N, C-alpha and C positions, 0 to 999 in steps of 0.2 A: 548873575553870579554863578560862576562854575563850582561844583563840588568834586574835588580831586579824590581819586583812589590811589593810595600809595603802591609804589613797586616795593619789592622786598630784596634787601641786600644782606650781606653777612651781618652788619652791625644793626639791622632792624629795617624800619619802614623809611622810604624817601618820597619827598614831595617836590615836585618840580613846578614852582610857581613862575609866572611870566609877568614882566612889569606892566603890560598894557591891560590886565584883567584883574577885577575882583574874584578871589578865589578862597574857598575854604576846604579844610580837610574832611575827612569822615570824623565821627564823634567817637572819643575814647572815654571810657569810664573805669573807675576804680571803686569797687564794692557797692556801685549803683548810690554812692554818696558824693562822689566828685565826677564831673563830666567836663571834657575840655575839647577844643577844636584849634587848630592852627589856621591863621588867616592872613591873606595878602590884600592890602588895599591900595588901589592906584593913587598917585599924587592928588591931593585935594578931593579925594573920593569919600563916599560914606558906605557904611554897612549898618543895617538896623541891628539893635540889640534888644531882648536877648536872642543870640542865634541858637542857643542850646534848649532843648526841651526834655528835661529829665523824665524818664519813664515812671518813676515813683510819685507818689502823692506828697504834699507838704510843700512848705515854703523854702526858697533857695535864694542864695546871693550870687551875684556875677563879679568876678575878679578879672582884671585886664593886665597881662604882662606884655609890655611893648618891648620887643625883641631887637627890632631895628626901625629906623626912621622915627616919626613923631606922631602923636595923636593929641588933638586938640583937648584941653582940659586935664592932660596927664602931665605932671612935672617929673623929670628924672629925679630919682632919689639920690641925695648927696653921698659922696664917698664915705664908706665905713658907717653909714647910718642905715636905718631901716625905716620903711613906710608900708602902709596898707595899700594893697592893689585893689580894694573894693571899688566897683564901677557902678555909677547909678543913673548915668545919661541914657537916653533912648537910642542914640545913635553913636557909632564910632566913626569919626572923621579924621582922616589922615591929613598930615601937613604936606609940604612941598616936596618931600623926598618919598611920599608913600609910607607905607608901614607894613611890617610883618609882625605879627602878635599872636599870642595864645590867650584864648577867652576860656575862663574857668567858670563852672556853675558848681556851687557847693549846697547840698541839702542841709538846712540848719539843724536837723536832728542827727547829724553824722556823729557816730560814736568812736571812742579810740580804739586803735587797733591793739589787740592783745595776743594774736598769734603770727606765725610767720606770713608774710604778705602773699596773697594770691596773685593770680595773673592780672594784667590790664586787658579788659575786653574792649572790643570794637563793636558798637552798636550797628546792628544789621550788617555784620562783617561780609565784605565782598569775597566772591569766590577767588581763591588762590592767595589770599592774604593771610599771613601767619599771625598767631596771637603772641603778643610780647609777653615774656615771662622773667621771673627773677633767678639770679645766680648768686650763690653765697660768695662773699667777697674773698674767702680763702681760696676758692677756686680760681678767681681773678688774679689774686696776688698771693700765691702759695706760700704758706707759713706766716703770712702776716696777721691774720685775722682768725686762727683756728680757735674754737670755742667761744667766739663772739658773735652776737646776733647782728649780723651786718651784711646787707643784701644791695645788689645792684640790678636795675632793669635797664637794657640798652635796646633800643632807643629809636630817635626819630630824627632824620636829617632833613633840614629845610634849605632847598635851593632856590636861587632867583636867577632867571635867564641862565642857567646852567652852572652858576656859582654857588659854592656853599656859603650860606649866611650863618646858620647855627645848627647846633647839634643838641637835641633834647634827650636827657636820661633821667631815671629816677634812682633814688637811694632810700633805703630804710634801715634804722638802727635801733636796737634795743635800749632799755635804760642803762644810762652810764657809760656806753660805747664810745671810746676814742677812736674816731675814724681816721686818724693818722695825719701828721704834719706834712705839708707838701708846698712847693712854690712854682710848679710846672716849668722849672728850668730844663727839664729833659726834652722840652718841645723845641721846635725850629720855626722858620718863618713860614713854612708850609702847613704845619700842623697847630700853631699857637691860637689861643683864644682868649676872649674876656669872659669870665665866668660870674654868673649870677645865679641865686637860689631863690626858690618860692616854696613856702611851707604848706603842705597839705594836712599834716597831722603833727601834733607836738606832744608826745606822750606824757612828759612830766610837766610841761608847760615852760621849762627852762632851757630846752635844747636850742641850738643855734650855732653860729659861727664864732670862731676864736682865732685871733691873729697875734702874732709876735710884734710887739711895739719896739722898733729899733731904737728909739730915743730913750725909752725907759727900760728896755730889755725885760719887760713883762708881758704876760699873756693877757690879752684884752677880750673879754667876752661879749658877744653881740647877739643876745637872745633873739629868735625869729618866731614870733607867734603865727598861729594859723591865718593865712590869707596874706602874709607879709612878703616882701622881697627886700633885698638889701641893695645899696649902691656900689659903686666899683670898689673893690678890695684891691684891684691892681694899681701900680704907680701911674701917675699921669704927668705929662709935661706941662709947660706953662699955659699952652693953648688948651688944656684939657684933654687932649688926645692920649691914648694909651702910650706909656712910655716903653720902648723896646730896648732889649739888650743887644749887645753886639752880634749875638747869635741869630737875632730876629725873633726871639720869643717875647712875649709880654712879661714885663717885670712885676712881681708880686713879693709881698712879705710872706713869710711862712705863716700857714693858715690851715684850718681844719674844721669840719663839723664835730661838735661835741655834744652828745645827747645828754640831757639831764638825768637827775636821780642816780641811783646806785646800781651797779651791775651785779647780777647773782642773787637777786631776791626771789621770793615765792611767786611774786605776781610780775608779769611782764606788760610793757606798753612800749609802742614804737613811735619814733619820729619817721615821718615820710615826707621827702621833699623832692622837688624838680629842679634840675640843674640845666641852664641854658648857656651852652659854650659857644660864644658868638665870635665870628672872626673879626679881628680889630678894625678893619676898614668899614664895617657895618654897624659899629657902635656909635 
């Protein structure tokens, strides 16, 4: 099994997986409470779990996010629903297409985040590899989020045989923050993706996704607890594949992350979640 060191590009770290090898990334950590690695498993291949060995003491749980391909014992989450990504088996066995995954380990004594998020560290960081850090979303989208506790961390690109499979980034929002309705219609066939979220921290316990139901013209809330992911929010065709617009972008309802609780109080707590932006041909 090869352990890959990322290269660094403008938008973050890049991993170049190849289809004929089992490969894992270096280990990332946040607050020494969450640890994760990106992995590629060849078709019908296996990797032992747990891969990650947290440096701290105490009990931990393993979570598995299947980004592309399939893993035995892991069923895809249904559209607009949520499911726990907790993984308890001793091995990760890929299906006939292989698998690209993210393996998380969470220390059970992890506490809520009450201050502006710190950097994401790399355990035993290789020489020349930069640390990933946060940007306030008002710098990313000028004028849109001034005065709101909303941050972005970009990110990690996962490639397989030279082609982009998925882009990983993280977001953090304080209590009550509305992270903005959108439907990704500004993308095209070269940039579009299928988006899924995984929660690391949920400050109020009530944060999560929300989408506009076209049939009822109402906003539907989909809370996402710690360690949970959601199924497709994008529209699908009759065969279950992502539905594309004439522009080539994946079709979505209007949706957003909505942090729970009320904004502007004396005490702050953050939601922090990972986003997997996967090219539609790899879903």
